[in-house]
N, C-alpha and C positions, 0 to 999 in steps of 0.2 A: 367475431373478428377473425382475421386470418393473418398468416405469416408466410414468408417465402419458403417454398419447397418443404412442407412438413413431411418427415420421413419415418416417424415412429410414434407409438402411442404416447411415449414420454414427452415428445415434442408437442403433440396435440394437446396434452394436458397443460403444458406450459402456455400454449396459445389461449386455451380457455381461461386460465388464471389471469392472463393479461387483459382479456376482454372483460372479465368480472371486475377487476380493479378499475378499468376505465369507466364502467357503468357506476361504480360506487363514487367516483370522483366527480362525475358530471353534475350532480345536483349542487355540490359545493361551488363549482365554477359558475353555475348559473346564479347562485346566491351572491357570491362575492364579486363577480364580474371583474376579475383582475385584468390589468393591461399586459401582463407578461407572466408566464409560468416557467419556472426553472425546475427541471426534473432530473433526478439522478439517472445514470445509465441503467441502474438495476431496477427501475420502475417504469418500463415502457408504457404501462397502462395510463400513466399521467400524461405522457406525450400524446397518446391517442385521444384521450378526453379533451385535451386542450385543442388539438387539431380539429376535432369535430365541432367544438364550440367556436372555432374561428379566432382563437386567441394565440398570438405569437408565443413561441416556446423556445427554450434553450436546453439542450442536454448538458448535464454537469458530470464530467468524468471523475473517477476516483483514482486514476493512475494511468498506466499503459493500457491501450486498447486490448481487451482480453481476447483470448482465442476462442474458437468455436468448441463446443462440447463440454463446457463446464457448468451447464445448467442455466445460463443466462442468455437471453435473446440479444443478438448484436444490435446496438442502436443504429448502426450504419445500414441495416437491412430492413428496418421496419417500414413496410409499405403503407401503413396507416398514418404515419407522421413523417413524411419525407422532407429532405432538404433543410433540416433545422441545424443551426450552428451548435458548436460544442464548446463549453468552458473546459479547457484542457489544462490540467495541473501537472502533466508530465513534461519534463524538459524535452525539447525537440530531439536532442541527440539520443534519447532513450525511447522515444515514442515509435510506435509501429510506422514504418516508412510509407506503407500504402495509405494509412490513415492520414498522415501529414500531407501526402500528395493530393488526396482526393476530397478531404472534408473541409468545411468552413470552421476554422478553429479560432477561438478567442483564448490566447494564452493567459494563464492565471497562475501566479506564484503559489506553490504549495506551502502552507504555513503550519508547521506541526503544532498541535494543541492537545492538551490533556487537562483534566480537572486538577485544581490545586491539590497538592499533597506533600508529604514530608519525604525527602530523600534521606538515606542513611547519612549520619553526620559526617562521616569520613570521606564522602564522595568528592567534595570540593577541595580537600586538602591535597597539597602537592605530594607526590610520591614517585619513587623511581620505578614502582611497579605499575604497568599499564592497567587501565580500567576496561573491563569487558562487560557488555550488557547482553544478557541472554533472554530471549522471549520466543515463544512459539505461538503467540497470539491467543485468542479466546476460543478457538474451535479445534485446533489441530494438536495441541499439547497432550501428551500422555505421561504418566509417571515413569514408564520405562524409557521413553525417548529423552525426557528431560534429565533423568538420572544418568544416562549414558553420556549426554553432552556435558553435563557438569563434571563427570569423572574425567572426560577428556581434557576439559579446560583446566581442571585442578592439577594436571601434570605439569603445567607451566607456572612460573612465578608471577601470578596475576592477582588483581582484585576483581572479583566477579559479583555482579548484581543480577539476580534472576527474578523476572516477573513470571510467576507460575501460572497465572491466568485461572482457568477452571480447575486446575489440579491443586488440591489442598497442600500447602507446603509441608505438612506433617507426613504426607505420603512419600516425600522425597528423602526422608530419613535425616540423620545427622550428617551434615556435610563438613568439609574442611573449614578451618577458621577464616580463610580468605574468601569464602562464599557467603553472600547474604541473599536469602530467599524471602521474597515477599509475594503475596497474592497479586498485588498491583503496585505499580510505581508511576509517578507523574513523568511519563516517557519524554515529553517535550522538554522538560527541565533536565532530565538525566542525560539526554543525548548530547548536550553541550559539553559534557565532561568526559565522554567515552573515547577510547582509542580504537575499539573494534566493536561492531554490533554483530552478534550471532543470532540468526533468526530464521523464520519460516518463509520469508519472501512475500508477506502480505504487502499490499500497496502502501498502507499508512506507514509502516515501519521502514520499508524500502525508501520512500521519499523523505521521511524524517531523517534517516541516516545520511542520505545524499545532501540534504539541506545544510547539514553541519560539516560535510566533508569527511565523514567517517567511513573507512573501509568496512566491507561487510563479508561475512561468511554466511551464505544462504543455504538453508536446508529445506528445500521445497517439499510440500506434502500433498498439495492438491490445488483446486481452483485455478486462479491466475498466477500462482506462485512460481510455477516452472517457467512461464514466459517472463516474469519479472527477473528471476534469477539469471536466465539466459541473457537478458538485456544488460544487466549490471556486469556480468562476467565479460560480455563482449566489449563493454566500454572500459574494461580494465579496473573498475572500481571495487571489485570483490571477487571471491571465489565461490564455487558451488560444490556441494556434496549431495548427490542424488541418494534416494532412500537405500538402494542396494549397495552403496559405497560407504554407508555410515559405520563408523567404529570409533572407539575412544582414541586409537592411534591416529586415525584420519582427522578427527576433530582437533587434536593437539597439533598435528603437523600443519594443517591448513591455517589455523589461527596464528601459529608462529610465523608463517610466511607473510601474514598481513600486518605484523608489528614492524614498523619502519626501522626502529633502532635495533632490531634483532635480525632483520633480513635486509630488504631494500625498500625504497620509498615509492615504488612504481604504483602500487595500489592507492596509497595515500595521495599521491600527486593526481591520479585520475579522479579520485573522489572529490578532491578540492576543486578540480577543474569543473566538475558538474555542479558543485556548490556555487561557484561563481556564475555559471549559466543560470541556475535557479534564481540567484540574487538579481539578475538582470531582467527577469520576467516581471510583467506588470503586477503590482500589488493588488490585493483585494479591494482596497479603497479606490485605486485607479480604475479597475474594471467596473466596480459598482457605479461609478459616475458615467460610464458609457451605456449602461443598461437601458436608459430611456430611448436611445436610438433603435434598439432592437424591438421595443414595444410598438414601434410604428410599422413593423414588417407584417407579413402574412398575406 
């Protein structure tokens, strides 16, 4: 297979991987003979295989259209599977403007989901102290970074829940009494209770926080996180601290600014406005009922 304008050995390796995945999927498509294939942005090989088999397909986005150079092939430039519509879970006000203007989009409301689990018993209790949720996702958290962010947040009179991800909680040491550290939390349930989300800027957490109208402090580390952080900040729904600006003082100061009863409500109002936009987007059930019409295309 091929891609547009390969310029490096790394890009050529990516192209080869896409072609390999396409060849692996083709026998399954021949056996199953589906009427429609829905394939995520991150698996262009599925799009190519469906196109070669003459099966209509739909790209499924995972957030804002990601920028070039993060190790993924842009689905808008795949010459082997052109012109396919996109299930777009990003609210239009945050989506890449070029993508909105040029692509066939099917708006789909992002619905936060997590496996059932237990929240700390005190989370849902009313308190005068705001609740902060801290996560750096599953790939970018380190003991050093998490410890620094916790120390910054602990300077404020807050209740803090930390999802440590791949970092064993014991590596973070003994924290203050107002900090609860767990390896994993049912994020979708927790988000309904939080006042501010402090996180890495991954698409799932970004959209989850926006869905409940929670202001965000974004600490992007890589991948699509810088683009997500820029979009949220531009919309007024959060603040950003880039890696070279991180410190315990900056964490405390920026989080304080996001607490409406301690500063102003501008970020909260912006976040709630985007939550209302998300609520107006078609639900998964509504979109699923439309899928048969796309099966007739190609």
